N, CA, C and O atoms as CSV, one atom per row, in Angstrom:
chain,resi,resn,atom,element,x,y,z
A,1,MET,N,N,-40.561,-87.134,93.428
A,1,MET,CA,C,-40.796,-88.359,94.163
A,1,MET,C,C,-42.042,-89.082,93.677
A,1,MET,O,O,-42.161,-90.287,93.896
A,2,GLU,N,N,-42.980,-88.392,93.022
A,2,GLU,CA,C,-44.205,-89.036,92.602
A,2,GLU,C,C,-44.027,-89.864,91.347
A,2,GLU,O,O,-44.896,-90.677,91.030
A,3,SER,N,N,-42.936,-89.690,90.623
A,3,SER,CA,C,-42.755,-90.450,89.391
A,3,SER,C,C,-42.361,-91.898,89.676
A,3,SER,O,O,-42.604,-92.771,88.843
A,4,GLY,N,N,-41.768,-92.166,90.817
A,4,GLY,CA,C,-41.373,-93.540,91.150
A,4,GLY,C,C,-42.547,-94.493,91.236
A,4,GLY,O,O,-42.520,-95.536,90.583
A,5,PRO,N,N,-43.581,-94.185,92.013
A,5,PRO,CA,C,-44.740,-95.061,92.063
A,5,PRO,C,C,-45.470,-95.171,90.726
A,5,PRO,O,O,-46.003,-96.232,90.402
A,6,ALA,N,N,-45.500,-94.090,89.949
A,6,ALA,CA,C,-46.167,-94.144,88.643
A,6,ALA,C,C,-45.417,-95.062,87.694
A,6,ALA,O,O,-46.035,-95.801,86.928
A,7,ILE,N,N,-44.107,-95.023,87.737
A,7,ILE,CA,C,-43.310,-95.915,86.879
A,7,ILE,C,C,-43.499,-97.358,87.313
A,7,ILE,O,O,-43.647,-98.243,86.470
A,8,PHE,N,N,-43.496,-97.606,88.614
A,8,PHE,CA,C,-43.704,-98.965,89.113
A,8,PHE,C,C,-45.082,-99.487,88.726
A,8,PHE,O,O,-45.203,-100.605,88.224
A,9,ALA,N,N,-46.123,-98.687,88.955
A,9,ALA,CA,C,-47.489,-99.112,88.630
A,9,ALA,C,C,-47.645,-99.314,87.131
A,9,ALA,O,O,-48.271,-100.284,86.703
A,10,GLY,N,N,-47.092,-98.425,86.333
A,10,GLY,CA,C,-47.163,-98.572,84.880
A,10,GLY,C,C,-46.465,-99.832,84.404
A,10,GLY,O,O,-46.956,-100.513,83.503
A,11,SER,N,N,-45.330,-100.146,84.998
A,11,SER,CA,C,-44.612,-101.370,84.637
A,11,SER,C,C,-45.401,-102.618,84.999
A,11,SER,O,O,-45.474,-103.567,84.218
A,12,VAL,N,N,-45.986,-102.611,86.182
A,12,VAL,CA,C,-46.770,-103.769,86.621
A,12,VAL,C,C,-47.974,-103.970,85.711
A,12,VAL,O,O,-48.236,-105.089,85.269
A,13,PHE,N,N,-48.708,-102.900,85.428
A,13,PHE,CA,C,-49.877,-103.022,84.555
A,13,PHE,C,C,-49.477,-103.452,83.150
A,13,PHE,O,O,-50.153,-104.286,82.548
A,14,ALA,N,N,-48.392,-102.898,82.618
A,14,ALA,CA,C,-47.964,-103.243,81.268
A,14,ALA,C,C,-47.505,-104.706,81.188
A,14,ALA,O,O,-47.838,-105.412,80.236
A,15,LEU,N,N,-46.752,-105.151,82.174
A,15,LEU,CA,C,-46.309,-106.553,82.170
A,15,LEU,C,C,-47.477,-107.512,82.324
A,15,LEU,O,O,-47.546,-108.525,81.628
A,16,PHE,N,N,-48.397,-107.200,83.231
A,16,PHE,CA,C,-49.557,-108.062,83.428
A,16,PHE,C,C,-50.427,-108.101,82.179
A,16,PHE,O,O,-50.834,-109.177,81.741
A,17,GLY,N,N,-50.716,-106.937,81.601
A,17,GLY,CA,C,-51.553,-106.888,80.410
A,17,GLY,C,C,-50.924,-107.601,79.230
A,17,GLY,O,O,-51.604,-108.331,78.508
A,18,GLY,N,N,-49.632,-107.396,79.029
A,18,GLY,CA,C,-48.948,-108.075,77.924
A,18,GLY,C,C,-48.897,-109.575,78.109
A,18,GLY,O,O,-49.115,-110.329,77.161
A,19,ALA,N,N,-48.608,-110.015,79.328
A,19,ALA,CA,C,-48.551,-111.459,79.599
A,19,ALA,C,C,-49.928,-112.103,79.463
A,19,ALA,O,O,-50.048,-113.201,78.919
A,20,LEU,N,N,-50.961,-111.432,79.951
A,20,LEU,CA,C,-52.312,-111.981,79.843
A,20,LEU,C,C,-52.767,-112.047,78.394
A,20,LEU,O,O,-53.400,-113.023,77.990
A,21,LEU,N,N,-52.457,-111.032,77.612
A,21,LEU,CA,C,-52.827,-111.032,76.205
A,21,LEU,C,C,-52.078,-112.116,75.444
A,21,LEU,O,O,-52.663,-112.793,74.599
A,22,LEU,N,N,-50.798,-112.289,75.731
A,22,LEU,CA,C,-50.015,-113.337,75.081
A,22,LEU,C,C,-50.519,-114.718,75.469
A,22,LEU,O,O,-50.663,-115.590,74.613
A,23,TRP,N,N,-50.787,-114.920,76.750
A,23,TRP,CA,C,-51.277,-116.211,77.225
A,23,TRP,C,C,-52.630,-116.552,76.603
A,23,TRP,O,O,-52.865,-117.689,76.196
A,24,THR,N,N,-53.510,-115.563,76.532
A,24,THR,CA,C,-54.829,-115.777,75.932
A,24,THR,C,C,-54.694,-116.120,74.456
A,24,THR,O,O,-55.384,-117.016,73.970
A,25,ALA,N,N,-53.828,-115.432,73.741
A,25,ALA,CA,C,-53.640,-115.701,72.317
A,25,ALA,C,C,-53.101,-117.105,72.086
A,25,ALA,O,O,-53.535,-117.787,71.157
A,26,VAL,N,N,-52.167,-117.546,72.909
A,26,VAL,CA,C,-51.614,-118.894,72.760
A,26,VAL,C,C,-52.678,-119.949,73.051
A,26,VAL,O,O,-52.785,-120.942,72.331
A,27,ARG,N,N,-53.459,-119.736,74.101
A,27,ARG,CA,C,-54.520,-120.698,74.433
A,27,ARG,C,C,-55.557,-120.790,73.315
A,27,ARG,O,O,-55.996,-121.885,72.962
A,28,VAL,N,N,-55.947,-119.647,72.760
A,28,VAL,CA,C,-56.943,-119.639,71.684
A,28,VAL,C,C,-56.373,-120.286,70.426
A,28,VAL,O,O,-57.064,-121.040,69.741
A,29,ARG,N,N,-55.124,-119.991,70.131
A,29,ARG,CA,C,-54.500,-120.549,68.919
A,29,ARG,C,C,-54.389,-122.067,68.994
A,29,ARG,O,O,-54.542,-122.745,67.979
A,30,HIS,N,N,-54.128,-122.605,70.169
A,30,HIS,CA,C,-54.036,-124.062,70.339
A,30,HIS,C,C,-55.388,-124.707,70.615
A,30,HIS,O,O,-55.473,-125.910,70.864
A,31,ARG,N,N,-56.434,-123.908,70.570
A,31,ARG,CA,C,-57.807,-124.361,70.805
A,31,ARG,C,C,-57.968,-125.020,72.177
A,31,ARG,O,O,-58.657,-126.030,72.322
A,32,GLU,N,N,-57.326,-124.435,73.161
A,32,GLU,CA,C,-57.445,-124.880,74.545
A,32,GLU,C,C,-58.306,-123.881,75.303
A,32,GLU,O,O,-58.350,-122.709,74.927
A,33,PRO,N,N,-58.986,-124.305,76.350
A,33,PRO,CA,C,-59.852,-123.366,77.070
A,33,PRO,C,C,-59.051,-122.301,77.823
A,33,PRO,O,O,-57.997,-122.578,78.397
A,34,VAL,N,N,-59.573,-121.099,77.804
A,34,VAL,CA,C,-58.945,-120.007,78.546
A,34,VAL,C,C,-59.328,-120.107,80.016
A,34,VAL,O,O,-58.510,-119.845,80.897
A,35,ALA,N,N,-60.582,-120.489,80.276
A,35,ALA,CA,C,-61.067,-120.711,81.636
A,35,ALA,C,C,-61.835,-122.024,81.648
A,35,ALA,O,O,-62.636,-122.290,80.752
A,36,GLN,N,N,-61.594,-122.822,82.637
A,36,GLN,CA,C,-62.216,-124.142,82.732
A,36,GLN,C,C,-63.710,-124.021,83.045
A,36,GLN,O,O,-64.099,-123.314,83.975
A,37,GLY,N,N,-64.533,-124.708,82.273
A,37,GLY,CA,C,-65.963,-124.753,82.543
A,37,GLY,C,C,-66.743,-123.526,82.110
A,37,GLY,O,O,-67.879,-123.337,82.545
A,38,VAL,N,N,-66.157,-122.684,81.259
A,38,VAL,CA,C,-66.815,-121.459,80.803
A,38,VAL,C,C,-66.841,-121.483,79.276
A,38,VAL,O,O,-66.003,-122.125,78.642
A,39,ASN,N,N,-67.803,-120.784,78.700
A,39,ASN,CA,C,-67.890,-120.678,77.247
A,39,ASN,C,C,-66.542,-120.176,76.701
A,39,ASN,O,O,-66.059,-119.135,77.147
A,40,PRO,N,N,-65.925,-120.891,75.748
A,40,PRO,CA,C,-64.596,-120.496,75.252
A,40,PRO,C,C,-64.548,-119.095,74.644
A,40,PRO,O,O,-63.577,-118.363,74.840
A,41,VAL,N,N,-65.587,-118.726,73.915
A,41,VAL,CA,C,-65.594,-117.403,73.285
A,41,VAL,C,C,-65.719,-116.306,74.348
A,41,VAL,O,O,-65.023,-115.292,74.286
A,42,ALA,N,N,-66.594,-116.512,75.304
A,42,ALA,CA,C,-66.785,-115.513,76.352
A,42,ALA,C,C,-65.534,-115.362,77.211
A,42,ALA,O,O,-65.151,-114.241,77.547
A,43,SER,N,N,-64.895,-116.469,77.570
A,43,SER,CA,C,-63.702,-116.380,78.417
A,43,SER,C,C,-62.542,-115.725,77.679
A,43,SER,O,O,-61.790,-114.952,78.272
A,44,ALA,N,N,-62.387,-116.025,76.385
A,44,ALA,CA,C,-61.318,-115.397,75.608
A,44,ALA,C,C,-61.584,-113.902,75.449
A,44,ALA,O,O,-60.659,-113.094,75.534
A,45,ALA,N,N,-62.828,-113.537,75.221
A,45,ALA,CA,C,-63.167,-112.121,75.072
A,45,ALA,C,C,-62.952,-111.362,76.378
A,45,ALA,O,O,-62.400,-110.262,76.373
A,46,LEU,N,N,-63.381,-111.937,77.485
A,46,LEU,CA,C,-63.225,-111.265,78.775
A,46,LEU,C,C,-61.749,-111.133,79.157
A,46,LEU,O,O,-61.329,-110.092,79.663
A,47,ALA,N,N,-60.969,-112.179,78.917
A,47,ALA,CA,C,-59.539,-112.110,79.220
A,47,ALA,C,C,-58.844,-111.079,78.334
A,47,ALA,O,O,-57.958,-110.360,78.796
A,48,SER,N,N,-59.239,-111.005,77.071
A,48,SER,CA,C,-58.655,-110.015,76.165
A,48,SER,C,C,-59.008,-108.599,76.600
A,48,SER,O,O,-58.160,-107.707,76.569
A,49,LEU,N,N,-60.253,-108.392,77.005
A,49,LEU,CA,C,-60.655,-107.068,77.481
A,49,LEU,C,C,-59.899,-106.669,78.747
A,49,LEU,O,O,-59.504,-105.513,78.896
A,50,ALA,N,N,-59.699,-107.614,79.651
A,50,ALA,CA,C,-58.941,-107.326,80.870
A,50,ALA,C,C,-57.484,-106.997,80.535
A,50,ALA,O,O,-56.893,-106.106,81.145
A,51,ALA,N,N,-56.910,-107.707,79.577
A,51,ALA,CA,C,-55.524,-107.445,79.178
A,51,ALA,C,C,-55.392,-106.069,78.536
A,51,ALA,O,O,-54.453,-105.328,78.830
A,52,ILE,N,N,-56.328,-105.732,77.665
A,52,ILE,CA,C,-56.276,-104.427,77.011
A,52,ILE,C,C,-56.487,-103.311,78.033
A,52,ILE,O,O,-55.842,-102.266,77.952
A,53,ALA,N,N,-57.383,-103.528,78.988
A,53,ALA,CA,C,-57.591,-102.526,80.034
A,53,ALA,C,C,-56.325,-102.326,80.861
A,53,ALA,O,O,-55.987,-101.194,81.206
A,54,ALA,N,N,-55.622,-103.409,81.182
A,54,ALA,CA,C,-54.376,-103.285,81.945
A,54,ALA,C,C,-53.309,-102.556,81.132
A,54,ALA,O,O,-52.562,-101.742,81.675
A,55,LEU,N,N,-53.236,-102.846,79.833
A,55,LEU,CA,C,-52.267,-102.145,78.991
A,55,LEU,C,C,-52.591,-100.656,78.893
A,55,LEU,O,O,-51.689,-99.819,78.928
A,56,LEU,N,N,-53.860,-100.329,78.772
A,56,LEU,CA,C,-54.252,-98.927,78.719
A,56,LEU,C,C,-53.962,-98.221,80.043
A,56,LEU,O,O,-53.523,-97.071,80.055
A,57,LEU,N,N,-54.204,-98.900,81.135
A,57,LEU,CA,C,-53.912,-98.322,82.443
A,57,LEU,C,C,-52.408,-98.103,82.624
A,57,LEU,O,O,-51.988,-97.082,83.168
A,58,GLY,N,N,-51.603,-99.057,82.170
A,58,GLY,CA,C,-50.156,-98.887,82.220
A,58,GLY,C,C,-49.684,-97.720,81.373
A,58,GLY,O,O,-48.804,-96.961,81.779
A,59,THR,N,N,-50.279,-97.581,80.187
A,59,THR,CA,C,-49.941,-96.451,79.321
A,59,THR,C,C,-50.323,-95.134,79.977
A,59,THR,O,O,-49.576,-94.158,79.910
A,60,TRP,N,N,-51.485,-95.109,80.608
A,60,TRP,CA,C,-51.934,-93.900,81.299
A,60,TRP,C,C,-50.962,-93.537,82.417
A,60,TRP,O,O,-50.636,-92.365,82.609
A,61,CYS,N,N,-50.501,-94.549,83.151
A,61,CYS,CA,C,-49.531,-94.277,84.232
A,61,CYS,C,C,-48.241,-93.705,83.682
A,61,CYS,O,O,-47.674,-92.780,84.263
A,62,PHE,N,N,-47.769,-94.250,82.561
A,62,PHE,CA,C,-46.522,-93.757,81.983
A,62,PHE,C,C,-46.672,-92.337,81.419
A,62,PHE,O,O,-45.718,-91.559,81.425
A,63,LEU,N,N,-47.854,-92.013,80.943
A,63,LEU,CA,C,-48.062,-90.667,80.395
A,63,LEU,C,C,-48.136,-89.608,81.480
A,63,LEU,O,O,-47.955,-88.424,81.194
A,64,HIS,N,N,-48.397,-90.003,82.708
A,64,HIS,CA,C,-48.501,-89.049,83.816
A,64,HIS,C,C,-47.255,-89.015,84.693
A,64,HIS,O,O,-47.320,-88.620,85.857
A,65,VAL,N,N,-46.149,-89.420,84.145
A,65,VAL,CA,C,-44.886,-89.408,84.903
A,65,VAL,C,C,-44.313,-88.021,84.896
A,65,VAL,O,O,-43.253,-87.788,85.475
């Protein structure tokens, strides 16, 4: 019964991390701001770090199924 929540959490983290990383890459490639009113380099770096952290957390959840 414990594998169900781990699969759900892993899926949510993986989808969020992948979508955030893709969105950040598209914004940077089109030279559009990632966050309004913030340094473009800092906002892109912070968003990328958050996306990678979510992907790692999703991977961790899947490994503990």
